[in-house]
C-alpha positions as CSV (number, residue, x, y, z in Angstrom):
1,M,65.5,95.5,86.5
2,T,66.8,92.8,84.4
3,E,69.1,89.7,86.3
4,R,72.5,89.9,86.6
5,S,75.2,87.5,85.3
6,T,76.7,85.1,87.6
7,V,79.9,86.1,85.7
8,P,81.2,89.6,86.1
9,S,82.3,91.3,83.3
10,A,86.3,92.5,83.4
11,R,85.2,96.0,84.6
12,Q,82.9,94.9,86.9
13,T,85.8,93.0,88.4
14,E,88.2,95.4,88.3
15,L,85.6,98.3,89.8
16,L,85.1,95.7,92.4
17,E,88.6,95.0,93.6
18,A,88.8,99.0,93.5
19,A,86.3,99.5,96.0
20,Y,87.7,96.7,97.7
21,R,90.3,99.0,98.4
22,Y,88.7,101.6,99.1
23,V,86.5,100.6,102.4
24,L,89.2,98.9,103.5
25,E,90.7,102.4,104.2
26,H,87.8,104.1,105.1
27,G,85.2,101.5,106.0
28,L,81.5,101.2,105.1
29,A,79.7,103.0,108.0
30,D,78.3,105.7,105.7
31,L,79.0,104.4,102.8
32,S,77.9,106.4,100.0
33,L,77.9,106.1,96.3
34,R,79.2,109.5,94.5
35,P,82.5,109.7,96.6
36,L,83.4,105.8,96.2
37,A,82.5,105.9,92.7
38,A,85.1,109.1,92.2
39,A,87.3,107.3,94.2
40,V,87.4,104.3,91.9
41,G,87.4,105.7,89.1
42,S,83.1,105.3,87.9
43,S,79.8,107.1,88.4
44,P,77.2,106.1,90.9
45,R,75.1,105.2,87.6
46,V,77.6,102.3,86.8
47,L,78.3,101.3,89.8
48,L,74.2,100.6,90.5
49,Y,74.2,99.5,87.0
50,L,76.8,96.6,87.7
51,F,76.1,95.5,91.0
52,G,72.1,96.0,90.8
53,S,71.7,98.5,93.7
54,K,73.8,99.7,96.7
55,D,72.9,96.7,98.6
56,G,74.2,94.5,95.9
57,L,77.0,96.0,96.0
58,V,78.0,95.7,99.8
59,R,77.0,92.1,99.6
60,A,80.0,91.9,96.7
61,L,82.2,93.7,98.7
62,F,81.5,91.0,101.9
63,A,81.8,89.0,99.3
64,R,85.3,89.9,98.5
65,A,86.3,90.4,101.8
66,R,85.7,86.8,102.5
67,V,87.7,85.5,99.6
68,D,90.0,86.8,101.6
69,E,89.1,85.8,105.4
70,L,88.8,82.0,104.0
71,A,92.3,82.1,102.3
72,L,93.8,82.8,105.6
73,V,92.2,80.6,107.0
74,E,93.3,77.9,104.1
75,E,96.6,78.9,104.7
76,L,96.9,78.5,108.1
77,A,95.2,75.2,108.3
78,R,97.8,74.4,105.7
79,T,100.8,75.2,108.0
80,D,99.1,74.3,110.8
81,G,102.1,72.3,111.8
82,T,99.8,68.6,111.9
83,S,101.8,65.6,110.9
84,G,99.1,63.3,110.3
85,A,95.3,63.2,111.9
86,D,96.6,62.1,114.8
87,R,98.8,64.3,115.7
88,P,97.7,67.7,115.1
89,A,99.6,70.6,116.5
90,G,97.5,71.7,119.4
91,L,94.6,74.5,120.1
92,G,97.0,76.7,121.8
93,V,99.7,76.6,119.1
94,V,97.6,76.7,116.4
95,A,95.7,80.0,118.1
96,E,99.1,81.5,118.8
97,R,99.2,81.1,114.9
98,V,96.3,82.5,114.2
99,W,97.2,85.8,116.7
100,T,100.1,86.6,114.8
101,F,98.3,87.2,112.1
102,L,95.4,89.0,114.0
103,A,98.0,91.6,115.2
104,A,100.1,91.5,112.6
105,Q,99.8,95.6,111.4
106,E,99.4,95.3,107.7
107,H,96.2,93.4,108.4
108,R,94.5,96.3,110.4
109,A,92.5,97.6,107.7
110,L,91.0,93.9,106.3
111,L,90.3,93.4,110.1
112,A,88.3,96.4,110.9
113,L,86.2,95.7,107.8
114,W,85.9,92.3,109.2
115,V,84.4,93.7,112.9
116,E,82.2,96.2,111.1
117,A,80.9,93.2,108.9
118,Y,80.3,91.1,111.9
119,A,78.5,93.8,113.9
120,R,76.2,94.7,111.2
121,S,75.4,91.2,110.3
122,L,74.2,90.9,114.4
123,I,72.5,94.4,114.1
124,D,70.8,93.9,110.3
125,A,70.2,90.0,110.0
126,D,68.5,90.5,106.8
127,G,70.6,92.7,105.0
128,P,73.6,92.4,102.9
129,W,75.6,91.3,105.6
130,A,73.2,88.6,106.8
131,G,74.8,85.4,107.9
132,F,78.2,86.7,108.2
133,A,79.2,86.7,111.9
134,R,77.5,83.3,111.7
135,S,80.0,81.7,109.1
136,S,82.7,83.1,110.2
137,V,82.6,81.7,113.5
138,E,81.8,78.5,111.7
139,E,85.1,78.4,109.4
140,W,87.4,79.6,112.9
141,L,85.4,77.1,114.7
142,A,86.3,74.9,112.2
143,L,89.5,75.7,111.6
144,L,90.7,75.3,115.5
145,A,89.2,71.9,115.3
146,T,91.7,70.5,113.2
147,A,94.3,71.5,115.7
148,Q,92.6,68.9,118.6
149,P,93.3,65.4,118.7
150,V,90.8,63.5,116.6
151,A,89.2,61.5,120.1
152,V,88.7,65.0,121.8
153,R,87.7,67.2,118.7
154,D,83.9,66.1,118.6
155,T,83.5,66.0,122.7
156,A,81.2,68.5,124.7
157,A,85.4,69.3,126.3
158,G,86.7,70.1,122.5
159,R,84.2,72.7,121.4
160,A,84.1,74.3,124.6
161,A,88.0,74.5,124.2
162,R,88.0,75.7,120.5
163,T,85.1,78.5,121.9
164,L,86.7,79.7,124.3
165,A,89.9,79.7,122.1
166,L,87.9,82.0,119.6
167,A,86.5,83.9,122.4
168,V,90.3,85.0,123.7
169,L,91.1,85.6,119.6
170,R,87.9,87.6,119.2
171,G,87.9,90.0,122.1
172,A,91.4,90.8,122.3
173,L,91.2,91.1,118.2
174,L,88.7,93.8,119.2
175,D,91.1,95.4,122.1
176,L,93.9,95.6,119.8
177,L,92.1,97.4,117.4
178,A,90.3,99.9,120.0
179,T,93.7,100.5,121.5
180,G,96.8,99.6,119.4
181,D,98.4,98.5,122.4
182,R,99.9,95.3,120.7
183,A,102.4,94.3,123.7
184,R,99.6,94.5,126.8
185,V,96.9,92.2,123.9
186,T,99.2,90.1,123.1
187,A,100.9,89.2,126.6
188,A,97.0,88.6,127.9
189,V,96.5,86.3,124.6
190,H,99.9,84.4,125.3
191,Q,98.6,84.1,129.2
192,Q,95.5,82.7,128.1
193,L,96.2,80.2,125.3
194,A,99.2,78.6,127.4
195,A,96.4,77.1,129.4
196,L,94.7,75.1,126.3
């Protein structure tokens, strides 16, 4: 097999975007190339040629999902309400903004895919999703750190507080995706984050 170019072709980019929309709707569990190829207007052979293997395609899909996740983190970081390094918005305020995003119905498909990738990276640490969960935790903790006063950020208490905030958000997201009970879960999130 020849080594793939690091710059994707227009067709590869087009098919990746179509495949990404497909997995947002259908998930990755039992992903089969034949139905995916039919849905994106291609063939399994073309997908294998462009992405090298099914694992290569899955890696490309996770990389594409990370683009959306990182865009969210960057957007939240830009709008965290800080008026300077000495006066960040506060951990509770930023965590509430994150929850508002997580609880929005229009983000459900992306977040369900994120949960699937997160779980798969824990189960098969060497698969195409290797490192996904760890990187995700680190990125979210880094965002939450920007909400803390500089004097607190690098202390054990600061790290524990943002770890707790992330655990609340992640657990609430799992509950929301499982039950759809936005009002109950949001009330619990507000109650817990108020303590921060």
